[in-house]
VEXZALO-564317 format. One record per atom (N, C-alpha, C, CB): x, y, z. Coordinates in steps of 0.02 Angstrom, whole numbers, padded with zeros to 5 digits, always signed. Glycine has a CB too. Example, Ala and Ser with C-alpha at 12.3 -4.5 7.8 and 13.67 -1.06 7.14 Angstrom:
<rs>
+00660-00284+00390
+00615-00225+00390
+00660-00165+00390
+00565-00224+00452
+00642-00112+00354
+00684-00053+00357
+00645+00002+00394
+00704-00030+00286
</rs>
This chain:
<rs>
+00401-01684+00988
+00341-01669+00950
+00309-01606+00979
+00291-01729+00953
+00291-01561+00934
+00262-01497+00955
+00188-01507+00971
+00271-01444+00900
+00167-01482+01029
+00097-01485+01048
+00063-01421+01025
+00089-01495+01125
+00010-01429+00988
-00027-01371+00962
-00087-01357+01006
-00049-01383+00889
-00087-01297+01033
-00147-01273+01068
-00185-01228+01020
-00129-01235+01135
-00245-01210+01040
-00284-01165+00997
-00248-01099+00987
-00353-01154+01027
-00213-01077+01039
-00176-01013+01034
-00120-01018+00983
-00149-00992+01103
-00081-01073+00984
-00026-01080+00937
-00052-01089+00866
+00019-01139+00956
-00109-01122+00858
-00139-01130+00791
-00157-01062+00763
-00202-01176+00794
-00186-01018+00803
-00206-00952+00781
-00144-00910+00766
-00250-00918+00834
-00093-00914+00808
-00031-00878+00796
+00002-00901+00731
+00018-00887+00855
+00003-00966+00719
+00032-00992+00657
-00008-00968+00596
+00033-01069+00659
-00073-00965+00603
-00116-00941+00549
-00099-00868+00532
-00190-00948+00568
-00092-00827+00583
-00076-00756+00572
-00006-00749+00543
-00081-00717+00639
+00042-00785+00570
+00112-00781+00546
+00117-00802+00473
+00157-00825+00589
+00085-00856+00454
+00087-00880+00385
+00056-00829+00338
+00051-00946+00378
+00000-00800+00357
-00033-00750+00314
+00010-00688+00306
-00101-00731+00343
+00042-00665+00360
+00084-00606+00356
+00146-00620+00313
+00105-00583+00427
+00174-00679+00318
+00232-00697+00276
+00214-00696+00202
+00258-00766+00296
+00155-00719+00185
+00133-00719+00115
+00126-00647+00090
+00066-00757+00108
+00098-00602+00132
+00092-00532+00112
+00160-00499+00103
+00051-00494+00164
+00208-00515+00146
+00275-00487+00139
+00307-00508+00073
+00320-00508+00198
+00294-00570+00052
+00322-00594-00011
+00292-00556-00071
+00310-00668-00019
+00228-00537-00065
+00195-00501-00119
+00220-00429-00124
+00119-00502-00110
+00230-00398-00066
+00249-00327-00064
+00323-00320-00083
+00237-00298+00006
+00338-00267-00117
+00406-00252-00139
+00409-00176-00148
+00424-00290-00206
+00468-00147-00138
+00473-00074-00145
+00458-00052-00216
+00542-00050-00125
+00471-00094-00266
+00456-00075-00335
+00381-00074-00349
+00490-00123-00383
+00341-00099-00302
+00268-00095-00309
+00246-00022-00302
+00232-00139-00257
+00279+00016-00258
+00261+00085-00245
+00297+00132-00292
+00275+00103-00172
+00363+00127-00294
+00403+00168-00340
+00426+00121-00395
+00464+00203-00304
+00396+00129-00454
+00410+00083-00509
+00479+00094-00540
+00358+00090-00562
+00495+00052-00588
+00559+00057-00622
+00558+00117-00669
+00574-00007-00662
+00614+00153-00670
+00617+00213-00711
+00620+00196-00785
+00679+00256-00691
+00595+00242-00826
+00595+00235-00898
+00628+00297-00927
+00521+00226-00926
+00677+00288-00970
+00712+00344-01001
+00688+00352-01072
+00789+00334-00998
+00666+00413-01089
+00643+00427-01156
+00703+00443-01201
+00592+00486-01156
+00693+00440-01268
+00749+00454-01314
+00781+00523-01304
+00726+00448-01385
+00742+00573-01281
+00771+00640-01271
+00803+00649-01203
+00717+00692-01282
+00808+00596-01162
+00843+00598-01099
+00801+00610-01037
+00893+00649-01102
+00736+00618-01046
+00691+00629-00989
+00678+00562-00954
+00624+00661-01012
+00680+00562-00887
+00668+00502-00848
+00598+00505-00818
+00722+00493-00792
+00560+00451-00825
+00492+00447-00798
+00489+00390-00748
+00438+00437-00855
+00465+00406-00688
+00461+00355-00635
+00388+00351-00612
+00508+00372-00575
+00355+00293-00621
+00286+00287-00597
+00282+00279-00521
+00252+00227-00631
+00232+00310-00491
+00220+00307-00419
+00150+00279-00408
+00228+00378-00384
+00144+00230-00363
+00080+00198-00349
+00064+00199-00275
+00079+00126-00375
+00000+00191-00260
-00023+00186-00191
-00045+00113-00180
-00082+00236-00176
-00020+00084-00125
-00037+00015-00109
-00081+00014-00047
+00027-00029-00099
-00138-00019-00051
-00183-00026+00006
-00188-00100+00023
-00254+00004-00010
-00178-00115+00087
-00180-00185+00109
-00230-00191+00166
-00110-00210+00131
-00274-00240+00161
-00321-00255+00215
-00312-00327+00237
-00394-00243+00193
-00319-00339+00301
-00306-00405+00327
-00351-00418+00387
-00231-00413+00347
-00380-00478+00391
-00423-00495+00448
-00411-00568+00467
-00498-00483+00431
-00411-00581+00532
-00403-00649+00559
-00454-00658+00614
-00330-00661+00585
-00482-00717+00618
-00530-00731+00672
-00528-00805+00690
-00600-00711+00651
-00552-00819+00749
-00553-00889+00771
-00594-00896+00834
-00483-00915+00782
-00609-00957+00851
-00646-00970+00912
-00652-01044+00925
-00715-00938+00907
-00678-01059+00984
-00689-01129+01003
-00764-01142+00999
-00660-01144+01074
-00782-01199+00970
-00852-01214+00961
-00869-01284+00984
-00871-01206+00887
-00925-01292+01016
-00951-01357+01036
-01022-01348+01061
-00906-01390+01093
-01061-01401+01060
-01128-01395+01088
-01123-01395+01164
-01174-01453+01064
-01177-01376+01198
-01175-01368+01271
-01159-01432+01308
-01242-01342+01295
-01181-01489+01284
-01166-01552+01320
-01092-01568+01317
-01207-01610+01289
-01059-01553+01262
-00987-01566+01257
-00948-01518+01301
-00963-01561+01184
-00973-01458+01310
-00938-01408+01351
-00937-01429+01425
-00972-01339+01343
-00986-01465+01446
-00990-01485+01517
-00940-01539+01534
-01061-01509+01533
-00920-01581+01486
-00877-01638+01501
-00806-01632+01473
-00908-01700+01476
-00794-01588+01426
-00729-01584+01393
-00686-01528+01422
-00737-01575+01318
-00620-01538+01420
-00573-01486+01442
-00555-01439+01385
-00510-01518+01470
-00563-01461+01323
-00547-01419+01266
-00603-01427+01214
-00477-01437+01236
-00606-01380+01169
-00659-01380+01119
-00629-01375+01050
-00709-01321+01132
-00665-01395+01000
-00640-01389+00932
-00625-01315+00914
-00690-01419+00881
-00570-01304+00881
-00551-01236+00862
-00569-01224+00790
-00475-01225+00873
-00595-01166+00776
-00610-01146+00708
-00578-01078+00696
-00688-01142+00696
-00549-01069+00638
-00516-01005+00624
-00513-00993+00550
-00447-01004+00653
-00500-00931+00533
-00493-00913+00463
-00458-00846+00456
-00561-00910+00429
-00432-00835+00398
-00399-00771+00384
-00412-00752+00312
-00323-00774+00399
-00408-00688+00300
-00417-00663+00232
-00379-00598+00225
-00493-00654+00216
-00361-00584+00165
-00324-00522+00153
-00337-00498+00082
-00249-00531+00165
-00324-00436+00071
-00332-00408+00005
-00283-00352-00005
-00404-00384-00006
-00268-00339-00069
-00219-00287-00084
-00240-00254-00149
-00148-00316-00089
-00234-00189-00152
-00247-00154-00215
-00190-00106-00229
-00315-00117-00214
-00174-00099-00292
-00122-00052-00313
-00154-00003-00361
-00061-00090-00348
-00149+00063-00344
-00178+00115-00385
-00125+00164-00407
-00234+00152-00347
-00124+00183-00470
-00075+00233-00492
-00090+00301-00461
-00074+00238-00569
-00039+00335-00438
-00047+00401-00408
-00020+00455-00456
-00010+00405-00340
+00037+00442-00486
+00065+00491-00531
+00133+00469-00557
+00072+00557-00497
+00168+00517-00587
+00233+00504-00616
+00281+00560-00596
+00228+00498-00693
+00343+00541-00579
+00396+00589-00569
+00430+00598-00637
+00448+00566-00514
+00435+00660-00659
+00467+00675-00723
+00532+00712-00708
+00419+00717-00770
+00588+00683-00726
+00653+00714-00715
+00680+00738-00783
+00703+00665-00680
+00683+00803-00791
+00706+00833-00854
+00782+00826-00860
+00685+00908-00859
+00808+00837-00919
+00880+00831-00930
+00919+00884-00892
+00896+00835-01004
+00887+00942-00878
+00922+00995-00840
+00917+00984-00765
+00892+01063-00858
+00887+00928-00743
+00882+00912-00671
+00818+00934-00638
+00939+00943-00636
+00775+00970-00675
+00711+00992-00646
+00665+00931-00638
+00678+01046-00691
+00633+00927-00580
+00589+00871-00564
+00517+00896-00557
+00612+00834-00499
+00471+00863-00592
+00400+00879-00588
+00362+00816-00568
+00373+00907-00656
+00305+00826-00536
+00262+00770-00519
+00196+00779-00556
+00251+00764-00442
+00177+00730-00596
+00113+00732-00632
+00065+00686-00595
+00122+00710-00707
+00013+00717-00567
-00036+00680-00527
-00090+00652-00573
-00067+00725-00471
-00103+00586-00569
-00155+00556-00610
-00212+00528-00569
-00125+00501-00653
-00208+00540-00503
-00261+00516-00458
-00324+00558-00468
-00238+00519-00384
-00381+00529-00453
-00444+00567-00456
-00440+00623-00404
-00505+00521-00443
-00451+00684-00428
-00446+00741-00383
-00513+00777-00379
-00391+00789-00407
-00523+00807-00322
-00582+00849-00314
-00567+00918-00344
-00603+00855-00238
-00618+00958-00353
-00609+01025-00379
-00564+01066-00333
-00677+01060-00388
-00573+01058-00268
-00532+01093-00219
-00458+01078-00228
-00554+01075-00147
-00441+01014-00236
-00372+00994-00246
-00344+01022-00311
-00365+00918-00245
-00384+01021-00363
-00363+01047-00428
-00347+01121-00424
-00417+01034-00481
-00391+01160-00391
-00380+01232-00385
-00317+01245-00344
-00441+01266-00352
-00307+01208-00289
-00246+01218-00249
-00183+01202-00288
-00249+01174-00186
-00185+01149-00328
-00126+01131-00368
-00112+01184-00421
-00137+01063-00402
-00165+01211-00452
-00156+01263-00502
-00127+01326-00470
-00222+01279-00538
-00152+01344-00411
-00127+01403-00375
-00054+01394-00356
-00170+01415-00312
-00036+01334-00333
+00033+01319-00316
+00079+01325-00377
+00039+01249-00285
+00057+01299-00433
+00096+01303-00495
+00105+01375-00516
+00062+01264-00552
+00052+01416-00510
+00056+01486-00528
+00106+01523-00484
-00014+01519-00521
+00105+01509-00419
+00154+01540-00373
+00225+01521-00391
+00139+01520-00301
+00236+01458-00408
+00303+01436-00426
+00327+01471-00490
+00305+01360-00437
+00283+01480-00539
+00302+01515-00601
+00317+01588-00588
+00246+01509-00654
+00277+01619-00544
+00290+01689-00527
+00357+01697-00492
+00234+01717-00483
+00374+01650-00448
+00439+01652-00414
+00496+01644-00463
+00443+01597-00360
+00489+01599-00512
+00541+01588-00563
+00550+01651-00604
+00523+01529-00609
+00494+01682-00624
+00498+01743-00664
+00532+01799-00625
+00429+01765-00687
+00516+01804-00561
+00546+01855-00518
+00621+01843-00510
+00511+01856-00448
+00641+01780-00501
+00712+01764-00495
+00750+01778-00560
+00721+01690-00475
+00717+01764-00618
+00749+01776-00683
+00758+01851-00696
+00708+01744-00739
+00712+01892-00672
+00716+01965-00682
+00773+01995-00642
+00651+01999-00663
+00788+01965-00584
+00841+01993-00540
+00907+01970-00563
+00831+01973-00468
</rs>
């Protein structure tokens, strides 16, 4: 027969909660299943997963019980949460060109940087095509 101490109870609580979270999580949660359009373009959804987890516990008793007892009642709890947010889509063209379409909320700074990066890439392509 297994003897349960307060420490093993807390460890079991943490282990059980983590096992449940592992069952929920899957690689397809982040990189979704690809979708092929009629013209041959492949679209792959990309998501961001955020997981929060907290565990706590302690021993509780009134002062008179603490003076005479070797152990105290154990109290514990755990909680967790998970959110999945879409980040964007990978677009794979029929010629093999890959683009990323960002759908996340962006600041003005991020938008300007992305536009500048796209402009530089187009200028490089035009320069390569001229040569």
